N, C-alpha and C positions, 0 to 999 in steps of 0.2 A: 422778276424782281424789277422794281421801278427805281431808276437812277435819277430821273428828273421829269419835268413835264413833257420832255421831248424824246426821252430814251427809256427803253425797258428791254429786259432780256426775258424771253419766254422759252420754255421747254414744251414741245408739242410733238405729236405723232400724226402721220397722215396715212390714209388708206392707199393701197396700190391702185394705180389707174387702170382698171379692167377695161376690156373691150366693150364699147357701148352696146354692141349687138348681143353680147352674152351676159347672162345674169344667173347667179347661183340659185336664187329663190324668186322665181317669177311670180308676179302678182298682177291683178287686174282691178285696181281700186280707183274709183272715180271720186274726185273731190269737188266736182263741179267747176265752174269758172274756167273751163278749158284745161284742166289739170288732171293728170292720171299718174298714179304711182305704179310703175310697171314691174318693179322688183327691187331686190337688194342683194348685196354681197356682204358676208360677215366673216371675219378672220379673228381668232381661230374659228374654224368651221363648226367645231363641236360646242362652242360657247363656253368652254372651260378655261378660266383665267386664274392667275395668281398675282399677288402684289408685284408691280414692276412690269407685268406683261403689257403689251400694246393691243388694245381692242380696236379693230378697224372696221368701219362700216361705210358702205358706198350705196347710196340710194339712186335708183334710176327713175327719173321723172320724164314723162312724155306730155307734149302739148296736143290736146285734142281741139283746140281753138285758140283764140288770142285772149289771154287773161287781161282783164281791165285794170287790175291793180297789182302792186308789188306785195306779194304775200311772203310771210316769214315761215321758214321751216323750223320746227322744234324737234329735237331728239332728246329723250330723257331716259334715265335708268332709275327704276323704282326699286327700293330695297325690299327685303323679305318682310319688313314690318309695314310696308305700304308707303313709306316716306321717300320723297325725292332725294336721291343721292348725287345725281349729276344731271346737268342740262346744258344744251347748247342751242341757241336761237340765232338764226341769221337768214339772209336771203340765200337762195340756192347758189351753190358753188362759191361759198364764202363771200357773197355779194357781187360776184362777177357775172351772174346771169339772173338779173331780176326778172320775175315772171312776166312783167309787162313787155319785156323784149322778146318773149318766146314767140316763135312762128308755128303755125299748125303743122303737126307731124314731126316736130323737132324733139330731140332727146337731150337731157341734161344729167350729167353725173354729179352727184353731190356727196363729197367725201368727208368723213369724220374720223378722228383718231383720239384715243384716250389711253393714257398711261394709268393702269389700275392702281389706285392708292393703297398704301399699306394698311390704312385704318379701316378699310372695308372688312366687315366680318364675313366669315364663311357663310355661304347660303346661296339661295336662288334669287336672282334679280330679274326684273322684266325690262326689256328694251322696247321702247315705244316711240312712235313718230307721228307727225301730222303737220298741218299748216294753219296759220291764222292771219287775220287781217290786222295789221299793226295800228290802224286808226281806231278800230272799235274794240280790239282784243278778242273778237269772236273767232273761235276755231271753225274751220271748214268741216262740214259733215262728210264722212267718207262712206260712200255706198259700197257695200261688200265687207265692211268692218263693223265693229260694235260702237258706233257713235262718231266722235270727233278725233279719234286717234286709232292707230293700228298697232297691235303688239307684234313686233317683228320676230322676237326670239326671247328665250330665257337664257340668262347668263349665269353660270355657276362659278362662284368664287371658291376656289379650293385651297386658299391660303390657310396654313395651319396656325392655330392659336399659339402665341409665344408662351 
């Protein structure tokens, strides 16, 4: 809720800060530009959610070189009908770890939290992620995935119809 140009109240959820060395779902996906997606954590682990639940995601990025630009991470949830129902775009770690600051061999945890809205219909949703260049809008190609994003998981909304 916005109160003025200088104040607002936000309700949000965050992912637990897992150990950087451990990851629930290891991946080895190269995005080029010195960037690798090493894995992710997802809670609830089984991907079953209901209205009001908190869906928590933590991406583990690794630097295989020194990225030349500041790339933006996108995380999206796509509904059963193929329509985008939720999206968050920002620099890794909520802007606190721009890719141009990454050092070779370093790791960055990038956490997301979403309170599942009541208006989502029951069904299976796709959780996807990737990166893009904010200057051109071009997404980075992900070697080992099917193009310019990776499907991380399926999310099942089990909310009963009223």
